[in-house]
Jmol script that loads the backbone (N, CA, C; Angstrom):
load data "model"
ATOM      1  N   MET A   1      11.316 -20.804 -18.686  1.00  0.00           N
ATOM      2  CA  MET A   1      11.033 -20.706 -18.079  1.00  0.00           C
ATOM      3  C   MET A   1       9.422 -20.540 -17.481  1.00  0.00           C
ATOM      4  N   CYS A   2       8.425 -19.631 -18.901  1.00  0.00           N
ATOM      5  CA  CYS A   2       7.424 -20.034 -18.507  1.00  0.00           C
ATOM      6  C   CYS A   2       6.715 -21.187 -18.529  1.00  0.00           C
ATOM      7  N   THR A   3       6.790 -22.230 -19.027  1.00  0.00           N
ATOM      8  CA  THR A   3       6.269 -23.706 -20.054  1.00  0.00           C
ATOM      9  C   THR A   3       5.909 -24.177 -18.543  1.00  0.00           C
ATOM     10  N   ILE A   4       6.515 -24.309 -17.199  1.00  0.00           N
ATOM     11  CA  ILE A   4       5.932 -24.866 -16.169  1.00  0.00           C
ATOM     12  C   ILE A   4       4.716 -24.633 -15.552  1.00  0.00           C
ATOM     13  N   PHE A   5       4.732 -22.850 -15.756  1.00  0.00           N
ATOM     14  CA  PHE A   5       3.620 -21.988 -15.258  1.00  0.00           C
ATOM     15  C   PHE A   5       2.232 -22.065 -16.384  1.00  0.00           C
ATOM     16  N   ALA A   6       2.946 -22.530 -17.537  1.00  0.00           N
ATOM     17  CA  ALA A   6       1.692 -21.658 -18.566  1.00  0.00           C
ATOM     18  C   ALA A   6       1.090 -22.930 -19.291  1.00  0.00           C
ATOM     19  N   GLY A   7       1.891 -24.581 -18.962  1.00  0.00           N
ATOM     20  CA  GLY A   7       1.804 -25.746 -19.283  1.00  0.00           C
ATOM     21  C   GLY A   7       0.945 -26.744 -18.431  1.00  0.00           C
ATOM     22  N   GLN A   8       0.972 -25.446 -16.914  1.00  0.00           N
ATOM     23  CA  GLN A   8      -0.038 -26.491 -15.753  1.00  0.00           C
ATOM     24  C   GLN A   8      -1.170 -26.998 -15.912  1.00  0.00           C
ATOM     25  N   ASP A   9      -2.031 -28.281 -15.634  1.00  0.00           N
ATOM     26  CA  ASP A   9      -3.666 -28.512 -15.739  1.00  0.00           C
ATOM     27  C   ASP A   9      -3.955 -27.759 -15.547  1.00  0.00           C
ATOM     28  N   CYS A  10      -5.323 -27.239 -16.778  1.00  0.00           N
ATOM     29  CA  CYS A  10      -5.710 -26.386 -16.763  1.00  0.00           C
ATOM     30  C   CYS A  10      -6.806 -26.355 -15.653  1.00  0.00           C
ATOM     31  N   THR A  11      -7.171 -27.147 -15.469  1.00  0.00           N
ATOM     32  CA  THR A  11      -8.148 -27.403 -14.177  1.00  0.00           C
ATOM     33  C   THR A  11      -7.675 -26.833 -12.817  1.00  0.00           C
ATOM     34  N   ASN A  12      -6.635 -27.097 -12.484  1.00  0.00           N
ATOM     35  CA  ASN A  12      -6.484 -25.651 -11.377  1.00  0.00           C
ATOM     36  C   ASN A  12      -6.300 -24.723 -11.264  1.00  0.00           C
ATOM     37  N   TYR A  13      -6.741 -24.428 -12.435  1.00  0.00           N
ATOM     38  CA  TYR A  13      -7.353 -22.811 -12.184  1.00  0.00           C
ATOM     39  C   TYR A  13      -8.616 -22.452 -12.997  1.00  0.00           C
ATOM     40  N   GLU A  14      -9.552 -23.659 -12.943  1.00  0.00           N
ATOM     41  CA  GLU A  14     -10.576 -23.328 -13.078  1.00  0.00           C
ATOM     42  C   GLU A  14     -11.475 -22.886 -12.445  1.00  0.00           C
ATOM     43  N   MET A  15     -12.299 -21.729 -12.608  1.00  0.00           N
ATOM     44  CA  MET A  15     -12.969 -21.591 -11.091  1.00  0.00           C
ATOM     45  C   MET A  15     -14.137 -22.598 -10.915  1.00  0.00           C
ATOM     46  N   GLN A  16     -14.176 -22.629  -9.270  1.00  0.00           N
ATOM     47  CA  GLN A  16     -15.191 -23.441  -9.202  1.00  0.00           C
ATOM     48  C   GLN A  16     -16.002 -22.720  -7.825  1.00  0.00           C
ATOM     49  N   SER A  17     -17.301 -22.730  -7.639  1.00  0.00           N
ATOM     50  CA  SER A  17     -18.528 -21.936  -6.682  1.00  0.00           C
ATOM     51  C   SER A  17     -18.083 -22.902  -5.189  1.00  0.00           C
ATOM     52  N   ARG A  18     -18.526 -22.861  -4.114  1.00  0.00           N
ATOM     53  CA  ARG A  18     -19.170 -23.412  -3.133  1.00  0.00           C
ATOM     54  C   ARG A  18     -20.089 -22.904  -2.461  1.00  0.00           C
ATOM     55  N   SER A  19     -21.124 -23.547  -1.998  1.00  0.00           N
ATOM     56  CA  SER A  19     -22.072 -23.158  -1.095  1.00  0.00           C
ATOM     57  C   SER A  19     -21.716 -23.296   0.353  1.00  0.00           C
ATOM     58  N   ILE A  20     -21.875 -21.810   0.798  1.00  0.00           N
ATOM     59  CA  ILE A  20     -21.539 -21.863   2.279  1.00  0.00           C
ATOM     60  C   ILE A  20     -21.964 -21.333   3.735  1.00  0.00           C
ATOM     61  N   ARG A  21     -22.121 -21.945   4.794  1.00  0.00           N
ATOM     62  CA  ARG A  21     -23.047 -20.817   5.608  1.00  0.00           C
ATOM     63  C   ARG A  21     -22.010 -19.367   6.692  1.00  0.00           C
ATOM     64  N   LEU A  22     -22.113 -18.670   6.361  1.00  0.00           N
ATOM     65  CA  LEU A  22     -21.352 -17.414   7.228  1.00  0.00           C
ATOM     66  C   LEU A  22     -22.444 -16.589   7.392  1.00  0.00           C
ATOM     67  N   GLY A  23     -21.934 -16.630   9.050  1.00  0.00           N
ATOM     68  CA  GLY A  23     -22.125 -15.842   9.981  1.00  0.00           C
ATOM     69  C   GLY A  23     -24.062 -15.693   9.791  1.00  0.00           C
ATOM     70  N   GLY A  24     -24.544 -17.356   9.678  1.00  0.00           N
ATOM     71  CA  GLY A  24     -26.466 -17.564   9.808  1.00  0.00           C
ATOM     72  C   GLY A  24     -26.478 -17.244   8.108  1.00  0.00           C
ATOM     73  N   HIS A  25     -25.963 -16.871   7.256  1.00  0.00           N
ATOM     74  CA  HIS A  25     -26.776 -16.902   6.343  1.00  0.00           C
ATOM     75  C   HIS A  25     -25.979 -17.258   4.818  1.00  0.00           C
ATOM     76  N   SER A  26     -26.752 -18.113   3.930  1.00  0.00           N
ATOM     77  CA  SER A  26     -25.839 -19.021   2.949  1.00  0.00           C
ATOM     78  C   SER A  26     -25.481 -17.913   1.520  1.00  0.00           C
ATOM     79  N   THR A  27     -24.045 -18.578   1.627  1.00  0.00           N
ATOM     80  CA  THR A  27     -23.657 -17.465   0.331  1.00  0.00           C
ATOM     81  C   THR A  27     -22.889 -18.822  -0.790  1.00  0.00           C
ATOM     82  N   SER A  28     -22.472 -18.043  -1.350  1.00  0.00           N
ATOM     83  CA  SER A  28     -21.360 -18.925  -2.307  1.00  0.00           C
ATOM     84  C   SER A  28     -19.909 -18.197  -2.094  1.00  0.00           C
ATOM     85  N   VAL A  29     -18.740 -19.139  -1.969  1.00  0.00           N
ATOM     86  CA  VAL A  29     -17.757 -18.023  -3.136  1.00  0.00           C
ATOM     87  C   VAL A  29     -17.463 -19.123  -4.182  1.00  0.00           C
ATOM     88  N   ARG A  30     -16.273 -18.298  -4.726  1.00  0.00           N
ATOM     89  CA  ARG A  30     -16.080 -18.586  -6.279  1.00  0.00           C
ATOM     90  C   ARG A  30     -14.450 -18.032  -6.020  1.00  0.00           C
ATOM     91  N   LEU A  31     -14.102 -19.273  -6.293  1.00  0.00           N
ATOM     92  CA  LEU A  31     -11.860 -19.724  -6.158  1.00  0.00           C
ATOM     93  C   LEU A  31     -11.965 -20.314  -7.810  1.00  0.00           C
ATOM     94  N   GLU A  32     -10.451 -20.462  -7.459  1.00  0.00           N
ATOM     95  CA  GLU A  32      -9.933 -21.601  -9.009  1.00  0.00           C
ATOM     96  C   GLU A  32      -9.858 -22.936  -7.624  1.00  0.00           C
ATOM     97  N   ARG A  33      -9.699 -23.902  -8.536  1.00  0.00           N
ATOM     98  CA  ARG A  33      -9.955 -25.152  -7.775  1.00  0.00           C
ATOM     99  C   ARG A  33      -8.641 -25.761  -7.500  1.00  0.00           C
ATOM    100  N   LYS A  34      -7.551 -25.217  -7.524  1.00  0.00           N
ATOM    101  CA  LYS A  34      -6.312 -25.272  -6.689  1.00  0.00           C
ATOM    102  C   LYS A  34      -6.604 -24.908  -5.350  1.00  0.00           C
ATOM    103  N   PHE A  35      -7.424 -23.123  -5.279  1.00  0.00           N
ATOM    104  CA  PHE A  35      -6.971 -22.688  -3.594  1.00  0.00           C
ATOM    105  C   PHE A  35      -8.305 -23.982  -3.050  1.00  0.00           C
ATOM    106  N   TRP A  36      -9.395 -24.417  -4.250  1.00  0.00           N
ATOM    107  CA  TRP A  36     -10.281 -25.068  -2.680  1.00  0.00           C
ATOM    108  C   TRP A  36      -9.561 -26.158  -2.465  1.00  0.00           C
ATOM    109  N   GLN A  37      -8.279 -27.294  -3.090  1.00  0.00           N
ATOM    110  CA  GLN A  37      -7.813 -28.160  -2.269  1.00  0.00           C
ATOM    111  C   GLN A  37      -7.007 -27.970  -1.091  1.00  0.00           C
ATOM    112  N   ILE A  38      -5.997 -26.471  -1.455  1.00  0.00           N
ATOM    113  CA  ILE A  38      -5.256 -26.330  -0.324  1.00  0.00           C
ATOM    114  C   ILE A  38      -5.923 -26.018   1.319  1.00  0.00           C
ATOM    115  N   ILE A  39      -7.572 -25.241   0.419  1.00  0.00           N
ATOM    116  CA  ILE A  39      -8.418 -25.027   2.010  1.00  0.00           C
ATOM    117  C   ILE A  39      -8.320 -26.095   2.525  1.00  0.00           C
ATOM    118  N   ASP A  40      -9.057 -27.406   1.732  1.00  0.00           N
ATOM    119  CA  ASP A  40      -9.714 -28.843   2.243  1.00  0.00           C
ATOM    120  C   ASP A  40      -8.616 -29.095   2.733  1.00  0.00           C
ATOM    121  N   HIS A  41      -7.273 -29.434   2.262  1.00  0.00           N
ATOM    122  CA  HIS A  41      -6.050 -29.535   2.915  1.00  0.00           C
ATOM    123  C   HIS A  41      -5.763 -29.219   4.129  1.00  0.00           C
ATOM    124  N   ILE A  42      -6.101 -27.689   4.396  1.00  0.00           N
ATOM    125  CA  ILE A  42      -5.498 -26.791   6.071  1.00  0.00           C
ATOM    126  C   ILE A  42      -6.701 -27.077   7.087  1.00  0.00           C
ATOM    127  N   ALA A  43      -8.238 -27.333   6.295  1.00  0.00           N
ATOM    128  CA  ALA A  43      -9.121 -27.659   7.129  1.00  0.00           C
ATOM    129  C   ALA A  43      -9.353 -28.845   7.504  1.00  0.00           C
ATOM    130  N   SER A  44      -8.923 -30.121   7.477  1.00  0.00           N
ATOM    131  CA  SER A  44      -7.800 -31.691   7.528  1.00  0.00           C
ATOM    132  C   SER A  44      -7.307 -31.304   8.353  1.00  0.00           C
ATOM    133  N   SER A  45      -6.462 -30.242   8.169  1.00  0.00           N
ATOM    134  CA  SER A  45      -4.815 -30.330   9.389  1.00  0.00           C
ATOM    135  C   SER A  45      -5.921 -30.017  10.459  1.00  0.00           C
ATOM    136  N   GLN A  46      -6.671 -29.088  10.572  1.00  0.00           N
ATOM    137  CA  GLN A  46      -6.739 -28.696  11.966  1.00  0.00           C
ATOM    138  C   GLN A  46      -8.038 -29.465  12.241  1.00  0.00           C
ATOM    139  N   GLY A  47      -8.160 -30.947  11.673  1.00  0.00           N
ATOM    140  CA  GLY A  47      -9.515 -31.634  12.123  1.00  0.00           C
ATOM    141  C   GLY A  47     -10.763 -31.442  12.003  1.00  0.00           C
ATOM    142  N   MET A  48     -11.199 -30.010  10.700  1.00  0.00           N
ATOM    143  CA  MET A  48     -12.363 -29.389  10.812  1.00  0.00           C
ATOM    144  C   MET A  48     -12.476 -30.104   9.276  1.00  0.00           C
ATOM    145  N   ASN A  49     -14.252 -30.595   9.024  1.00  0.00           N
ATOM    146  CA  ASN A  49     -14.214 -29.639   7.486  1.00  0.00           C
ATOM    147  C   ASN A  49     -14.455 -28.631   7.051  1.00  0.00           C
ATOM    148  N   THR A  50     -14.502 -28.338   5.726  1.00  0.00           N
ATOM    149  CA  THR A  50     -13.741 -27.123   5.247  1.00  0.00           C
ATOM    150  C   THR A  50     -15.410 -26.083   5.514  1.00  0.00           C
ATOM    151  N   GLY A  51     -16.444 -26.613   5.867  1.00  0.00           N
ATOM    152  CA  GLY A  51     -17.822 -25.765   6.061  1.00  0.00           C
ATOM    153  C   GLY A  51     -17.171 -25.224   7.357  1.00  0.00           C
ATOM    154  N   LYS A  52     -17.055 -26.094   8.479  1.00  0.00           N
ATOM    155  CA  LYS A  52     -16.372 -25.226   9.582  1.00  0.00           C
ATOM    156  C   LYS A  52     -15.079 -24.700   9.398  1.00  0.00           C
ATOM    157  N   PHE A  53     -14.224 -25.345   9.216  1.00  0.00           N
ATOM    158  CA  PHE A  53     -13.112 -24.232   9.181  1.00  0.00           C
ATOM    159  C   PHE A  53     -13.671 -22.856   8.260  1.00  0.00           C
ATOM    160  N   LEU A  54     -14.171 -22.351   7.512  1.00  0.00           N
ATOM    161  CA  LEU A  54     -14.288 -21.160   6.921  1.00  0.00           C
ATOM    162  C   LEU A  54     -15.024 -20.480   7.653  1.00  0.00           C
ATOM    163  N   THR A  55     -16.120 -21.224   8.084  1.00  0.00           N
ATOM    164  CA  THR A  55     -16.894 -20.311   9.616  1.00  0.00           C
ATOM    165  C   THR A  55     -16.247 -19.448  10.623  1.00  0.00           C
ATOM    166  N   THR A  56     -14.767 -20.895  10.472  1.00  0.00           N
ATOM    167  CA  THR A  56     -14.034 -20.210  11.905  1.00  0.00           C
ATOM    168  C   THR A  56     -13.735 -19.302  11.789  1.00  0.00           C
ATOM    169  N   LEU A  57     -12.797 -19.235  10.427  1.00  0.00           N
ATOM    170  CA  LEU A  57     -11.950 -18.193   9.853  1.00  0.00           C
ATOM    171  C   LEU A  57     -13.050 -16.892   9.331  1.00  0.00           C
ATOM    172  N   TYR A  58     -14.020 -16.858   9.444  1.00  0.00           N
ATOM    173  CA  TYR A  58     -15.153 -15.644   8.948  1.00  0.00           C
ATOM    174  C   TYR A  58     -14.897 -15.066  10.262  1.00  0.00           C
ATOM    175  N   ASP A  59     -15.150 -15.884  11.245  1.00  0.00           N
ATOM    176  CA  ASP A  59     -15.912 -15.344  12.527  1.00  0.00           C
ATOM    177  C   ASP A  59     -14.394 -14.881  13.062  1.00  0.00           C
ATOM    178  N   GLU A  60     -13.320 -15.455  13.061  1.00  0.00           N
ATOM    179  CA  GLU A  60     -12.260 -14.992  13.422  1.00  0.00           C
ATOM    180  C   GLU A  60     -11.732 -13.749  12.959  1.00  0.00           C
ATOM    181  N   ALA A  61     -11.989 -13.254  11.579  1.00  0.00           N
ATOM    182  CA  ALA A  61     -11.187 -12.588  11.056  1.00  0.00           C
ATOM    183  C   ALA A  61     -12.336 -11.176  11.009  1.00  0.00           C
ATOM    184  N   LEU A  62     -13.956 -11.502  11.257  1.00  0.00           N
ATOM    185  CA  LEU A  62     -14.629 -10.524  12.156  1.00  0.00           C
ATOM    186  C   LEU A  62     -14.341  -9.775  12.894  1.00  0.00           C
ATOM    187  N   ASP A  63     -14.286 -10.951  13.784  1.00  0.00           N
ATOM    188  CA  ASP A  63     -14.339  -9.881  15.674  1.00  0.00           C
ATOM    189  C   ASP A  63     -12.348  -9.450  15.226  1.00  0.00           C
ATOM    190  N   ILE A  64     -11.050  -9.689  14.395  1.00  0.00           N
ATOM    191  CA  ILE A  64     -10.170  -9.107  14.511  1.00  0.00           C
ATOM    192  C   ILE A  64     -10.147  -7.873  13.513  1.00  0.00           C
ATOM    193  N   ASN A  65     -10.980  -7.634  12.562  1.00  0.00           N
ATOM    194  CA  ASN A  65     -10.737  -6.446  11.485  1.00  0.00           C
ATOM    195  C   ASN A  65     -12.227  -5.978  11.990  1.00  0.00           C
ATOM    196  N   GLY A  66     -13.160  -6.514  12.419  1.00  0.00           N
ATOM    197  CA  GLY A  66     -14.508  -5.911  12.622  1.00  0.00           C
ATOM    198  C   GLY A  66     -15.362  -5.526  11.136  1.00  0.00           C
ATOM    199  N   ASP A  67     -14.967  -6.290  10.369  1.00  0.00           N
ATOM    200  CA  ASP A  67     -15.586  -6.357   8.596  1.00  0.00           C
ATOM    201  C   ASP A  67     -14.460  -7.574   7.901  1.00  0.00           C
ATOM    202  N   VAL A  68     -15.290  -8.323   6.659  1.00  0.00           N
ATOM    203  CA  VAL A  68     -14.485  -8.911   6.144  1.00  0.00           C
ATOM    204  C   VAL A  68     -14.790  -8.112   4.436  1.00  0.00           C
ATOM    205  N   ASN A  69     -14.351  -7.674   4.334  1.00  0.00           N
ATOM    206  CA  ASN A  69     -15.031  -7.146   2.707  1.00  0.00           C
ATOM    207  C   ASN A  69     -15.006  -8.239   1.799  1.00  0.00           C
ATOM    208  N   ASN A  70     -14.302  -9.026   1.527  1.00  0.00           N
ATOM    209  CA  ASN A  70     -13.244  -9.580   0.226  1.00  0.00           C
ATOM    210  C   ASN A  70     -13.131 -11.213   1.027  1.00  0.00           C
ATOM    211  N   PHE A  71     -14.070 -11.896   1.513  1.00  0.00           N
ATOM    212  CA  PHE A  71     -13.894 -13.453   1.994  1.00  0.00           C
ATOM    213  C   PHE A  71     -12.664 -14.196   0.517  1.00  0.00           C
ATOM    214  N   ALA A  72     -13.412 -13.623  -0.923  1.00  0.00           N
ATOM    215  CA  ALA A  72     -12.695 -14.421  -1.357  1.00  0.00           C
ATOM    216  C   ALA A  72     -10.774 -14.610  -1.095  1.00  0.00           C
ATOM    217  N   SER A  73     -11.102 -13.430  -1.169  1.00  0.00           N
ATOM    218  CA  SER A  73      -9.418 -12.781  -1.236  1.00  0.00           C
ATOM    219  C   SER A  73      -8.622 -13.710   0.337  1.00  0.00           C
ATOM    220  N   LEU A  74      -9.319 -13.139   0.919  1.00  0.00           N
ATOM    221  CA  LEU A  74      -8.705 -13.292   2.196  1.00  0.00           C
ATOM    222  C   LEU A  74      -8.441 -14.705   2.359  1.00  0.00           C
ATOM    223  N   LEU A  75      -9.395 -15.572   1.528  1.00  0.00           N
ATOM    224  CA  LEU A  75      -9.131 -17.369   1.613  1.00  0.00           C
ATOM    225  C   LEU A  75      -8.170 -17.256   0.690  1.00  0.00           C
ATOM    226  N   ARG A  76      -7.413 -16.381  -0.624  1.00  0.00           N
ATOM    227  CA  ARG A  76      -6.376 -16.929  -1.106  1.00  0.00           C
ATOM    228  C   ARG A  76      -5.263 -16.116  -0.808  1.00  0.00           C
ATOM    229  N   CYS A  77      -5.300 -15.457  -0.078  1.00  0.00           N
ATOM    230  CA  CYS A  77      -4.284 -14.964   0.810  1.00  0.00           C
ATOM    231  C   CYS A  77      -4.033 -15.807   1.998  1.00  0.00           C
ATOM    232  N   SER A  78      -4.840 -16.644   2.587  1.00  0.00           N
ATOM    233  CA  SER A  78      -4.445 -17.453   3.512  1.00  0.00           C
ATOM    234  C   SER A  78      -4.153 -18.662   2.593  1.00  0.00           C
ATOM    235  N   CYS A  79      -4.082 -18.709   1.864  1.00  0.00           N
ATOM    236  CA  CYS A  79      -3.625 -20.577   0.892  1.00  0.00           C
ATOM    237  C   CYS A  79      -2.318 -20.298   1.114  1.00  0.00           C
ATOM    238  N   ILE A  80      -1.632 -18.624   0.127  1.00  0.00           N
ATOM    239  CA  ILE A  80      -0.375 -18.439  -0.543  1.00  0.00           C
ATOM    240  C   ILE A  80       0.491 -18.372   1.579  1.00  0.00           C
ATOM    241  N   LEU A  81       0.044 -17.838   2.766  1.00  0.00           N
ATOM    242  CA  LEU A  81       0.760 -17.590   3.623  1.00  0.00           C
ATOM    243  C   LEU A  81       0.706 -18.951   4.326  1.00  0.00           C
ATOM    244  N   TYR A  82      -0.042 -19.983   4.016  1.00  0.00           N
ATOM    245  CA  TYR A  82       0.236 -21.484   4.305  1.00  0.00           C
ATOM    246  C   TYR A  82       1.317 -21.810   3.099  1.00  0.00           C
ATOM    247  N   LEU A  83       0.884 -21.773   2.270  1.00  0.00           N
ATOM    248  CA  LEU A  83       2.411 -22.372   1.110  1.00  0.00           C
ATOM    249  C   LEU A  83       3.437 -22.114   1.122  1.00  0.00           C
ATOM    250  N   SER A  84       3.755 -20.610   2.175  1.00  0.00           N
ATOM    251  CA  SER A  84       4.386 -20.101   2.338  1.00  0.00           C
ATOM    252  C   SER A  84       5.845 -20.753   3.585  1.00  0.00           C
ATOM    253  N   GLU A  85       5.107 -21.278   4.257  1.00  0.00           N
ATOM    254  CA  GLU A  85       5.358 -21.831   5.575  1.00  0.00           C
ATOM    255  C   GLU A  85       4.615 -22.726   5.942  1.00  0.00           C
ATOM    256  N   PRO A  86       3.824 -23.960   5.705  1.00  0.00           N
ATOM    257  CA  PRO A  86       3.221 -24.350   6.077  1.00  0.00           C
ATOM    258  C   PRO A  86       3.311 -25.118   6.835  1.00  0.00           C
ATOM    259  N   HIS A  87       3.975 -26.019   7.756  1.00  0.00           N
ATOM    260  CA  HIS A  87       4.343 -26.131   9.689  1.00  0.00           C
ATOM    261  C   HIS A  87       4.454 -25.246  10.091  1.00  0.00           C
ATOM    262  N   GLY A  88       5.160 -23.969   9.911  1.00  0.00           N
ATOM    263  CA  GLY A  88       4.622 -23.160  10.866  1.00  0.00           C
ATOM    264  C   GLY A  88       3.411 -22.160  10.909  1.00  0.00           C
ATOM    265  N   VAL A  89       2.939 -22.457   9.866  1.00  0.00           N
ATOM    266  CA  VAL A  89       1.238 -21.826  10.154  1.00  0.00           C
ATOM    267  C   VAL A  89       0.849 -22.945  10.688  1.00  0.00           C
ATOM    268  N   LEU A  90       0.722 -24.079  10.272  1.00  0.00           N
ATOM    269  CA  LEU A  90      -0.020 -24.983  10.926  1.00  0.00           C
ATOM    270  C   LEU A  90      -0.164 -24.909  12.571  1.00  0.00           C
ATOM    271  N   ASP A  91       1.477 -25.327  12.735  1.00  0.00           N
ATOM    272  CA  ASP A  91       1.525 -25.577  14.274  1.00  0.00           C
ATOM    273  C   ASP A  91       1.018 -24.102  15.143  1.00  0.00           C
ATOM    274  N   LEU A  92       1.160 -22.884  14.125  1.00  0.00           N
ATOM    275  CA  LEU A  92       0.899 -21.785  14.908  1.00  0.00           C
ATOM    276  C   LEU A  92      -1.007 -22.002  14.962  1.00  0.00           C
ATOM    277  N   ALA A  93      -1.926 -22.197  14.295  1.00  0.00           N
ATOM    278  CA  ALA A  93      -3.238 -22.727  14.225  1.00  0.00           C
ATOM    279  C   ALA A  93      -3.464 -23.316  15.543  1.00  0.00           C
ATOM    280  N   ASN A  94      -2.370 -24.514  15.628  1.00  0.00           N
ATOM    281  CA  ASN A  94      -3.096 -25.741  16.315  1.00  0.00           C
ATOM    282  C   ASN A  94      -3.053 -25.517  17.840  1.00  0.00           C
ATOM    283  N   ALA A  95      -2.169 -24.266  18.026  1.00  0.00           N
ATOM    284  CA  ALA A  95      -1.826 -24.258  19.170  1.00  0.00           C
ATOM    285  C   ALA A  95      -2.914 -23.544  19.680  1.00  0.00           C
ATOM    286  N   GLU A  96      -3.440 -22.601  18.916  1.00  0.00           N
ATOM    287  CA  GLU A  96      -4.903 -21.169  18.924  1.00  0.00           C
ATOM    288  C   GLU A  96      -6.045 -22.174  19.320  1.00  0.00           C
ATOM    289  N   LEU A  97      -6.084 -23.180  17.975  1.00  0.00           N
ATOM    290  CA  LEU A  97      -6.892 -23.939  18.245  1.00  0.00           C
ATOM    291  C   LEU A  97      -6.948 -24.893  20.178  1.00  0.00           C
ATOM    292  N   CYS A  98      -5.985 -25.444  20.451  1.00  0.00           N
ATOM    293  CA  CYS A  98      -6.013 -25.880  21.600  1.00  0.00           C
ATOM    294  C   CYS A  98      -6.545 -24.871  22.933  1.00  0.00           C
ATOM    295  N   GLU A  99      -6.219 -23.115  22.699  1.00  0.00           N
ATOM    296  CA  GLU A  99      -6.331 -22.472  23.418  1.00  0.00           C
ATOM    297  C   GLU A  99      -7.009 -22.065  23.716  1.00  0.00           C
ATOM    298  N   ARG A 100      -7.947 -21.922  22.479  1.00  0.00           N
ATOM    299  CA  ARG A 100      -9.491 -22.058  22.739  1.00  0.00           C
ATOM    300  C   ARG A 100     -10.174 -22.907  23.276  1.00  0.00           C
ATOM    301  N   GLU A 101     -10.120 -24.195  22.798  1.00  0.00           N
ATOM    302  CA  GLU A 101     -10.842 -25.392  23.264  1.00  0.00           C
ATOM    303  C   GLU A 101     -10.804 -24.837  24.730  1.00  0.00           C
ATOM    304  N   ALA A 102      -9.573 -25.179  25.630  1.00  0.00           N
ATOM    305  CA  ALA A 102      -9.216 -24.955  26.778  1.00  0.00           C
ATOM    306  C   ALA A 102     -10.212 -23.784  27.963  1.00  0.00           C
ATOM    307  N   LYS A 103     -10.275 -22.579  26.957  1.00  0.00           N
ATOM    308  CA  LYS A 103     -11.094 -21.574  27.423  1.00  0.00           C
ATOM    309  C   LYS A 103     -12.313 -21.697  27.291  1.00  0.00           C
ATOM    310  N   GLN A 104     -12.777 -22.457  26.368  1.00  0.00           N
ATOM    311  CA  GLN A 104     -14.327 -22.831  26.229  1.00  0.00           C
ATOM    312  C   GLN A 104     -14.768 -23.827  27.592  1.00  0.00           C
ATOM    313  N   LYS A 105     -13.835 -24.812  27.872  1.00  0.00           N
ATOM    314  CA  LYS A 105     -13.676 -25.908  28.878  1.00  0.00           C
ATOM    315  C   LYS A 105     -13.650 -25.590  30.364  1.00  0.00           C
ATOM    316  N   ALA A 106     -12.893 -24.399  30.707  1.00  0.00           N
ATOM    317  CA  ALA A 106     -13.269 -23.765  31.586  1.00  0.00           C
ATOM    318  C   ALA A 106     -14.296 -23.106  31.854  1.00  0.00           C
ATOM    319  N   SER A 107     -14.724 -21.815  30.897  1.00  0.00           N
ATOM    320  CA  SER A 107     -16.506 -21.645  31.330  1.00  0.00           C
ATOM    321  C   SER A 107     -17.616 -22.116  31.662  1.00  0.00           C
ATOM    322  N   LEU A 108     -16.935 -23.548  30.822  1.00  0.00           N
ATOM    323  CA  LEU A 108     -18.174 -24.426  31.097  1.00  0.00           C
ATOM    324  C   LEU A 108     -18.038 -24.944  32.875  1.00  0.00           C
ATOM    325  N   ARG A 109     -17.308 -24.850  33.288  1.00  0.00           N
ATOM    326  CA  ARG A 109     -17.279 -25.317  34.882  1.00  0.00           C
ATOM    327  C   ARG A 109     -17.802 -24.133  35.768  1.00  0.00           C
TER     328      ARG A 109
END
end "model"
wireframe off; spacefill off
backbone 0.3
color backbone group
């Protein structure tokens, strides 16, 4: 049973840091390579590059929660949420993006 987990490619859990800009500040986030692959996929499916996706996620979490104590953990849990139901999560996220864009267009008029 553990062979499938223990025998996986060790590059999956190799740590990788990426420099990003959040809230106007440059910072770095360190995650396992496999999480970065999932985040890149989610961002792409939302029509964003990874930097834009991370900024949007951070800003929304800040708006909802008032603080983002551990952004790396938020990212890991977001990946787990996505993996638990990829189509449902992405469908909901796409609907929210469309709604936000419509509100932005309406406010410009």
